[in-house]
N, C-alpha and C positions, 0 to 999 in steps of 0.2 A: 403184684403187690397185694397182700391179703386185707381183708376188710378190718382186721384189728391193727393194722399198721397205718396210721394217718399219714397222708401225702404231705409233701413240704408245703403245699399251699394251705393246708389246713392247720399245720402247726402254728402255735402262738409263740413267737419269740418273746423270751423273758417270762414265760409261763412258770408257775410254781412247780418245783421238782417234787415228784412223787417220793415217798419214803422207801428206802432200800430195805431189801431182806437183811437179816442179821449176818448171814454168811457173806454177802456182797460188801456190806459195810465193813466187815472185818478184813476182807481182802483189799478193800480200798484203803483202809488205815494202815495195814501192813506194808503198802507199797508194792503190791503184786503185779501191778501193771504200769507201764510208762506213761508220763504227761509231757506233752509237747507245749512249750511256751513260745509264743510267737510274738515278737516286737516289730512295730513299724510306726511310721509317722507320715511325712508328706509323700505322697504317691503310694501310700500303703494300700489303699483300696483295690488299685489295679493288680498289685502283687498278690493280695490275698485272694482276688478273683481267680487268678491262674493257679496259685496254690490249691485252693479247695477244689477247684474244677478237676484236677488231677489226682485228688486224694481218694482212694477207693471207699465205697461205703460199707463193705464188709471187712471186719478186722482192723478198724481204724483205731488208733489210740485216742485218748482224751487230748483236747486242744484248748488252749486258753490264750485268747488274743488281747494283747495290751497295746493299744495305740494312743498316741498323744491327742487328746479330745480338748475341745474348748470347754472350760469348767462351767460356764454360765449358759451352755445350750444343751437341750436334749439331744442325745444321740440316736439315730436311727441305724447305726451299724450293724445291729442284730438282724434286722429286717433286709438290709441290703445283702448281707452274707448268706442268708437263707435262701437266696435266689441261685446261689452257685453250688449248693451241696445238698446231698440227701440227708445228710446228718442233722440233728436237731440242733439249732443255734439259740442260745439263751443268754440274756444278761446276767452276769454274776451277781449273786445276792450273798449276803453275810450269813455264813454258816452251811452254804451249799455244800454237799458231797459231790466231788468230782467222779464222774462215770466215764468209762471207755465209750467211744463212738459219738462223743457230744462236743460241741463247740461252746466255749464260755467267753464271752466279751466283757471287758472291764467297763464299768459305767463312768460318766463324766465325774470330774471333780472327786475322785477316789484313788487311794492307793490299794492295791491288790496283793494279798499275801496268801500263803499256803500253810496249813498245820494238820498234819495227820490226816491228809486227804481231803480237808474241808477248806473252802475258800473263805478268807476273811477280809472284810472291807474296813480300811482305815481313813481317817480324816488326814489330808495331806498337811504336813507341818512346813515344808519348804515353800518359800514365795514363789509365785508364778514366774516362770522362766528359768528357775533352778530345780525344778522336779525331774526326777529320774525315775518314773514309774517301771520302765522296763527292767532296768538294773535291780530295782527293789524286788520285783516279783520273781525274776530269774535266780536271785540270790536265795530267796525262800523256797523256790522250787528245787535248787541244788541241795539244801539242807533236808528237805522233806523226802525227796525221791532218790538221792544219791546217784548211782550209776544208772538208774532208770529215768533220770531227767534228761530232756531234749531241748535244746535252746535254738531258736531260728531268728535271725535278723533279717528283715525285709527292708524295702526303701524307706528312707527317712533321712533328715538332716541332724547333724550333730554327731555325738558319740555315745549316746544312751544305749545300754546293751553290752558294753565291752566288759564291764566288770562282772555282769551277770554270767556272760559265757565264760570267763576265767573261773568263777565259782563252779560252774557245772563241769568244767574240763578237770578241776581239782577233785571232784567227786567221781570222776571216770565216767561221766555222762557224755553224750554226743552233742556236738555243736556245728550249726551250719549258717551260712550267710548267702545272701542273693548276690549274684554277679553284678558288680557295680555298673557295667555297661547296659544292663538291662533294667536298671532302676531309674525312675524318674528323679529322685534324690539319692545320690550315692554316698552321702556322708556317713550314715550309719553302717551299712555293710562294709565300706571302705576302711573305716576305722577299725572294725572287728577284724578285718583280713590283715591290715598292717600291724596290729597288736599280736598277731599270731595265734589267736584264739579260735578261729574258725577252721574246723577240720575239712569240711565239705563246702565247696563253693560252686554255685550253679544258678542258672536261671530259675525263677520260682516254680515253674512248672515241672522241673526235674527233682525239686527236693523231696516231695511227698515219696516218690519212688525209691530214693536213697534211704529215706527213713524206714519205710516198710521192709527194704531188703536187710537193713541193719538189724531190725527187731526180729526178722525171721531167720537170722543167720544162726547156724548150728552152735556157735560158740556161746550164745547166750543161754543155752541149756545148762551151762556150766556156771551160772551166776553164783551158785551156792559154793561154798568152800571146796575147792577141787583137791583131791589128794594128789600129792606130787609123785607120780609114778616114774619109773626109769625112764620110760619114753619121753615124758614131758621134761624131766630134767635134762636129759641128753639134748633135747631140741633146744632148750634154753641156753645150755652150755655152747652150742654152735652159734646161736644168735649173739651171746656174749662175745664170742671170738671174732665175729664179723664186725661187731661194733667197736672191739678194741682194735682191731687191724685198720678200721676206716678212720676213727676219731682219736686213737691213742688212749682212750679211757677204758677202764675195766669195771664192769657192773656186776662182777661175780659175787661180790660181798654185800650187794643189795639184797633186800628181802625177796625170797623166790615169789611170794605171793604178789608183791608189787610188781615185780618184772612180768608176771603172767598176766596181770590184769591190764597192764599197758600194752602189751603186745596183743592181747585178746582184742583190744579197742581197734588196733590197726588192722587186725585180720578181719573184723567186721566191717570195717569201712571198705576194704578192698574185695570182701566177699570170698576169703580163703576158708575152706572147710577144715584144714588141719595144719598143725605147725610146720610139717615137713614142706608142705606147698609154700608156706610164707617164708621159709628158710631158703628155698630155691629162688624165690622172687627177690628176697634181699640181695643174694649174690649177684644177681643181674641188674639190680636198680640202685645205684648209689643214691639217688634222691631220696629213696625210702628209708634208706640208713640215716640220713640227715633228719628226716621227719621223726622216725623212731627215737633217734638220740635226743631230739628236743623233747619228744613225749615223755621220755624217761626222766628228763631233768625235772619235769614238773613246776615250771617257772610260774607259780601262782602266788601273787603277793598284793598287798595294797598298803595305803598309808595307815599308820596307826591301828594295824590289825590287832584285835582284842584291846580295846582302849583302856580298860582297867590296868592292864599290865604296864602300858607306858605312863600312867598317872602314878603308879607304885614307883616306878623307876625314877620318875621326875620328883616325887615328894619324899621318898625314903632312901632309894638306893644311890642317886647321885649325890644327895646332901651328905651321906654317910662317906662316900668316896672323896668329896672335896674336904671334908673335915679332916681327913688323914694327911692332907697337904696344906697346913695353915700357911706356908709362905708361898703358895700358888705353884704354878709349874705347867708343863705341857703333858697332857694325859694322852694315852694311846688306847684305841679301840679296834676290834676286828669284828666284821660282820660277814662270816663265810656264807656262800650260797645266798647272795644279796639279790639274784635275779635281776630286774630291771631297775633296782636302786631305792625302791620305795622305803624299805625298812631302814636302810642306811641314812637316808634323808630325815626319816622320822626320828632316829636317834640324834642327829645333829640338831633338829629343831627342839626336841625335849631337852638337850643339853643347854640350848641357848636360853629356853624358858627357865631352866632350874638356876641358872646364872642370874638371870634378871630377878627372880624371886629372892635369892639369897644376897645378892648385891655384896660379894666379898670384897674386902679391902685388896687383897692379893689378886694378881692377874691369872686367869686359867685360859688355857686353849685345849681343844680336843682334836686330835688328828685320828680320823676314821679310815681304816683300811677295809674296803668292801671288795670281796672276790666272788667269782662264780665261775662255773665250769663252761658256761656259754659265752663265747666272745660277742655274739650279736646281742645278747642281754647287756652286756658290759658297755658296748657301744651306745646302747639306747640310754643306759643309766648316765652315762657321761654327759649326755645332751641335757639332762634334766628337764625334759619337756613331756608334759603329760596332759591327757585330754581334759576337757571341761568336767566330765563326770567324777572326777577326783573330789569334787565338792561334796559327794556323798559321804566321804571319809574324813575330810579336812574341814574344820570349822571355818566359818566366814573370817573370824578374827585371824586365823593362821594363814589363810590365803592371802589376806590384805598385807600381813606382815612379812611372810616368808616366801611369797610367790609373786610373780610378775605376769600379768594377763598379756598374751601374745596378740597381735593384731590379727593374724590368721586363724585364731581360735586356740585354746588350751591355755595352760599355766606352765611357766618355766620357773624353776627353783631359784631363788634369789642368790646372787653371787656370793655373799658372806656364808650362806649355807653350803653352796657348792664347793667353797674353798676348803671347807673342813673334811671332805670326803676325797679319798683317793681309790680310784676303781682299777682293777686289774684282774686278768684271767688267773685261775688258780684251781688246782685239783686238791681238796683238802685231804684226800686219801693218800696221794702219792708225793704231793709237793711239800717243801718245809713250811712249817707254820710261821706266823708272825709272833714275835716274843715280846717280853717286857710289856705286857698289856695290862692296863688297869680295868678294862671292861671288854667282855667277850660275848657277843649277842649271837647266839646260834639257836634260831627258833624254827621248828618244825622241818629239821633236816635229819635228825637221828631217827625219826620215826620210819624213815625209808630204809635204814641200813639194818643189816642182821646184827645179831647179839655180839658176834666176834668183832665186828667193825666198831660197834658202840664201845666195847671195852678197850679198843685200841685208841679211839678219839678223847675219851673222858681224861684219861691220864695225860694225853697230849695237851689238852686244854688247861689242865692244871700246870703243867710245865711252862706254858706259854703265858700265864697270868703271874703278876706280881703278887707277893703275899697281901692278903686281904682284898685282892681283886675281885670282881663281880663276874658271875656267870649267869647269863639270861637264857633259859631254855623255853621251848614251846609248852602249851598247856597239856599237851599228852606225852610229854617227855620227863624223865627222872634221871638222876645220877646214878641209879642202880645200886651196886655194893660199894660205892665209893664215898661212904660216909666219913671215912677218915681223911677224905681230901677236901670235902666241901660241906659248909654247914648252911642250912637254909635260913635266909633272912625273910623272905616272904614266901611261904609255901604254895599259896594259891597262885601267885604271880610267877612261880617256878624262878625266883630269884635267889642265887646262892653266892656265899663268900668263900673264897679260896682260903683254906686252913694253912698254916705254916708247918707242914709235916714232912718228914723225909719220904722220898719217893724211891721204892726199890727198882732195881734193874728189870726185875721180872714183869713190873707193872707198865714200864714206859717202853714203847716201840716207836722210834721215829719213823716218819713216812719214808717209803722208798717206792720205786716204781713196782706197780703191782705185778704179782707173778702172772705168768701166761697160763690161762686156764685150758685144761684139756678134758677129755671125756672122763678121765679117772680123778684127776686132781681138782677140777673145778667144783664138781659136786662135793668133794671132800672138803674144800676150803670153806664151803658154807656150813658144813657140819662140824668139822674138828676145830675147835678153838683153843684158846690158850688153857682152858680148863681140862682139856685132853692130853695136855703135855706129859703129865707124868704117867698117865695110863699107857699111852703109846711107847714111851720110853721103857717102861717095865715089861711090856709085852716084848719089845724087841730084844732087851737083855735076856730075859727068860728063854726066848727062842734060840739065841745064839751064844751067850757068854755065861750068864748067871753069876759070875763074881762081882765084886765091887767096881762100881763105874761112875763116870760123869758125862753129862752132855753138855757140849760147849758149842759157842759159835766161832766164827772165823777169827775173832780177836782173842779167843781163850776165855772169855767171860762165861761163867759156870751158870747154866740155866737149869740144871737138874742133877742131883746126887742120888745114887741108888747104892744101897749096902753101907757098909763101915769103911770109910776111906781115911780114917785118922792115921793109919800106919804110912800113908802115902802123901796126904795133904795136911797142912796145919795153917790156921789163920795167920796172915802176915801181921807184923808189928806196925803200929800207927793206924791211919785211917782205914776203915773196913774196906776191903778189896776182894771181892768175889771173883778173882781172876786165877786161871790154873797156873800160869806161869808164876804169880806171886805167891801162891799157896804151896806149890810142890816142894817136897822136902830136898834136902842136899843131895845130890847124885841124880835125883829125877828132873829137877828143874832144867839142868843143862841139857840133858838128853831130849827134852821136849822142845827146845827152841827150834822153830821152823818146821816141826814135823806136822802141825795142824794144816799148815798151808800146803805141804806136800801132799797130805791125805786128801784134801779137797781136789787135787789135780790128778791124783791117782785112783784108779777104779778098785785096786786090790788093797786089802788091809796093810799097814806097816807094823812089822813086828820088831820090839826092842826087848831083847832076851838078855838076861843075867845082869840087869842094872843093879849096881850097889847102892842102896837107898839108906841114908843116915836116919836112924830113929832115936828114941830117947835113951842115949847113952851106949848105942850100938849101931849096927848096920844089918841089912837083910837084902837078899837078892830078890828082884822083882822082875817079872815079864810083863810088858806093857803092849797093848794092841791098839792101834789108832786107826779108825776107819771112818770115811765120810758116809753119811746116811743119805740115801736116794729114795727109799720108800719106807714108811707112807710120805705122801707129797707134803703133809704138815710138818714134817721133820727134815725136810730137804734143805741142803745148805748148812746143817749142823754135823758135828763130828763127835763120835762116841769114843771115849778113852777108857779102856778096861784094864784093871790092876789085877794081877795074879802072883802070888808069892812062888818063887822057883825053889827047887831043892838046892842045898848047899853042896857043891861038888866035893868029892872025897879027896884027902890029902895024899899026894903021890910023891914018894921020895925017889929021886934019881940022882945020878952022878953030878949033875949040873946044879943041883939044889942050892949049894953054897954060892955059886957065882950068881944065881938068880937073886938070892937074898941081898947079895952086895949091890946089885943094880936097882934094888927096890927104892932106895932113898932118891936116887936120880930120877927114876921114873915118877915117884910121887910128886917131886918137885915140879917137873914138866907138866904133869896133870894138874897140879894146883895153880900153876900159872895159866894154863889153858883155861880152867875154869874161872880164874879171875878175869881174864879177857872176855870170856863169854858173858860174865856178869856185867862188865862194863858195856859191852855191846847191847845187852838187853835194856839196861838202863838208858842208854842213849836212844835206843829205839822207843821206849816208852816216853821219853821226853819228846821225841819227835812227833809221837802220836798226839801227845797233849798240845804241842804247838800247832799240829795240823787241825785239831779240834777248835782251838783259838782262832785260827786262821779261818776255819769255816763259819764260826760265828760273826767274825768281822765281815766276812763275805756276804753272810745273810743280812747284816745290818747295812752293808753298802748296797746290796740288792734292793732293799727296801727304800733307801734314799733315792736310789736311781729311779724306782718305780714311782716314788713320789715326784721326783723332778720330772719325769716323763709325763705324769698325770698333770703337772703343772703347765708344762709346755704345751701338752694337749689342749688344756684350758685356754692358755694364752693364744694357741693357734686358733681355737674357736672364736676367741673374743676379737682377735685380729681380723679373722674373716668377717665376723659380724661388723666391726668397725669399717673394714673395706667396703662392705656392702652398703653401709651408711654413706660412706664417702662417695661411693659410685652414685648413690641416689641424689646426694647434695650436687655432686658434679653435674649430674643430668639436669637437675633443676637450674643450676647456674647457667649450664650451656643453653637451656631453653630461654632463660632470662636474657642472656647474651644475644642470643638469635632475635629475641622480641626487640631488645633495644637497638640492635643493629637496623632492623626494619623501621623502628620508630625514628632513627635518625636519619635514614635515607628519606623516610616520608617528609620529614621536617625540612630537610635540605631541599627536596624537590619542591616542596610548598613555598618556601622562603624564595627560592630563585624564581619560581613561576610568577611571583607577585611583582617582581622587577623593582622591589623596594629595598634600598640599602638599609641593612640592620646591623647594629654593633651591640654586643653584649658585654658589660663591664662588672666587674665585682665590686666589693665594697671599698676597696682601696683604689678605684678607677683604673684597674688594670684590665687589659684586654682579655676577655674569655672566649669570645667566638665573634665571627663577622660572616656575612654573606658576600657573594662574588661582586654584587653591585656596589657594595661599600669601597671596593678598590679604586672606583672612579672618583671618589671624594678624597680618600686617604692612601697614602702610599703604603699599602699593607702587604705583607708576605705572611707565609705560614709561620715563619719563625718569630714573629711579632707577638705570638700569644704569651700572656703572662707579662707583657711590657705595659708600662703606663701609656694612656692614649695620648698624652700630651707630648710624648716624645716622637709621636709619628707626624711626619709632614702632611698637611691637608690643604686642599684648594678652597675651603670655606673661609669666609670672612666672618668668623664667630669665635673672637678670643674668650668670651665668657662661658664656652661650652663646659669646661670643667667645673665652674662655679655653680652654673645651673644644674649640673648632674648632681653635685653634692647637696644642693638645696632640695632636690627632689627626693634624694635619699634621706634628708633629715626630716622633712615635712610629710613625705609620702603623697604629695599632690603633684600630679603630672604638670608638665609645661609644654607649651607649643609655640614656636617662632618661625617666621619666615626669614630666611637667610640667603644671601647672595654669595656666589664665588668669585674669585678674581677673574675669571674669564667670562662673566656675564650670565652664568646660569643662576637659577633660582631654586631653593628647595624648602619644603615645610619640615622643620625639625620637631620631632615630638620625644620627649623624655619621660618615661614611665617607670615605676619601681618594678624589680624582678622578683616575683613571688614564687616560692617553691610549692609543691603539693601539700606540705605541712603548713603552709600560710607563714613562712618565714621569709623576710626580705633579705635577699642575697645579692644585691647590686642593682643596676639599672639597665634599661633596654632603651636604645636610641634609634628611631627610624628616620630616614631622610627620603621625602617623596618629592620627585622632580615635578616642579610647576612652572618651568620656564615657558612653555607654550602658553599657559594661562596668563602669565605676566605680560608676554608680548601681545597677546590679543587684547588684554585690558589697556595696554599702552596705545595700541592702534585704535581702540573705540575712543580713547579719550582724545587722541589727536584729531 
């Protein structure tokens, strides 16, 4: 150690930070180095000691420690941590510039934030016990450092830090948590692990090494925008294929940059130098495919994310929607990519608040369909149970009204809110959409999709919404070139209203199972979109055909027209129908029946030569070529139909010409009948197609109802399970009480029998309630006499006034005592007392009979 480097013992924790050079300050503000945010609470000092002891002094990043501290006591944490590390430890001050190789500690009774590399101290606004300083700082760290943010959760109680780690993951940062078994208090790390936001889990002494390895990984040299070379795209295609085969979901239409960034994070965690190595690891490790699948889903959300948006929806959007239904009714909403349900429940709460404010005379209900690709997230959403730290996003009023505090910690969404939401797994790309919607809330999903997929989904959202329905997008999302379909209601909140405009066939593409990506087609699918359809078709026609042609799909719907086709096609009468079979002229229409389906099955083109096609007042001969398109991949599954005028055959006179002319009327009649039969068949076929489409819509509606029923059954099952648990608890308590009462009864029976005093218990009507064994020596009692009047039982006592005296005691509540003889010469002292319950209620009398025969005999002997 050189003389100009002070030793740890000479450093002053909390000393004023020297001014930075201009170039270092610029690097700090630009986020050129990572910052590690460490959150801890109970047991955190021991974990911090192990963490800092194993952190190297050279090349260490900047560390900010946020611990739950007593607000009214000075903290000595900086001095304590200085013993464990050669790095300089200082107490954070307002405006302090963060530097690499230093440790900053939050002071007591402050909230700590970060802006452009400077620490900012804020006065806490939440009351003591509700503060979440770790979440507060980690969120600020994620916003300020992005993918260079690193969050670490060590020992502590509660769930503080979970939301902060989620924010860091959303920004492509690294998240770590202490192994719960190594923590003195496992609440915070276990909450982070169970929430699925901790990528690396281990004992605190191993975490510094994982962070350093992650930062030194070669992939982080590519943090700047990486050009998508052929090798990278090929490796991405292979990873997409592995994910598709493993999970059944295709990510080929996601943004390549998003895919690359998420894959790069997993490579850095496992220390793979190249994509090819990671591909080989994926092929042999199904568990990593599951983790990568969840990584690509980016399941980051929270309640009332972007609060002004929800206020706009409550105050402007929903009242406008309700005003269009003055008679009330059941509204429908869809929340795709709902993750763990926070956004769907936020919508339900906002709708409930809007109804409470407007207080309409009509009755309104809202059915929300919330879907996501991750079945685990759907399962968690259905439970409606969230940690305590949602108090950072949900106001105390909303918590009290719409949530129920659980005994074991956390908040559960109230039943009336949960009943408004139906959760179901769904792939928005390949599964049918929900239809007849009044509101579609799709926030922060389109930003992860490529342009082609966005242009497929926005018309689909238009189709799913009712006229004047509302579309809510994320802050970074727009409707693109679909201004003719949606009108902005509130541009800042990204709230749009569906216009009542016709939607062309070219714009609307219903979801189907995504195409299988390959080395040639997958890369093309990301590049060749709908806007390239005309260019590719023109290139294909120019290379092979050049005459007039049309591109159709399997049903004959015309997708693109090249050249002048008026001699072969004409618009059909009635409703506009861009279908080849409807637009084909006479003579061509019948010849094309079934040919398109044959072309899709045959690799070779189908030639139809010499067709006589009716034109305006005449006929012409036409050669038609029908061929399925295989390449390029963007046109696969389509059929090209090419029209070419054929030369008119010369007239040939022969001996049998007259006979042929005579047969012409018969042949023409047969041909006319055949054409009519074909026309009827085609109409029936089109009717069948319409019926099938109608049946499909009904099946979709039935499927939604079944999904709703399934969700209700699932909710009922959960409620029954909860009720069963409560009944089991009550049963256990009752069983315990029964056991206690049994022991008390046994004790009382033994006590009464051990006194050898005959005792009888009577109720208010002088009916026998209970008696001891010795009472049978005076009364002829058996077990069946219970509930019988005592006066009905034969007794040896010479005491006819027993019942009257008992009634008098019951009336006056004054006990009586008499000496009474029996008919066989025995003597008893009879005491009658009121029977009092524990609630001090008189409920009968107690009569005791004490044998005093020996005393009487001795008294008589002494007197004689």
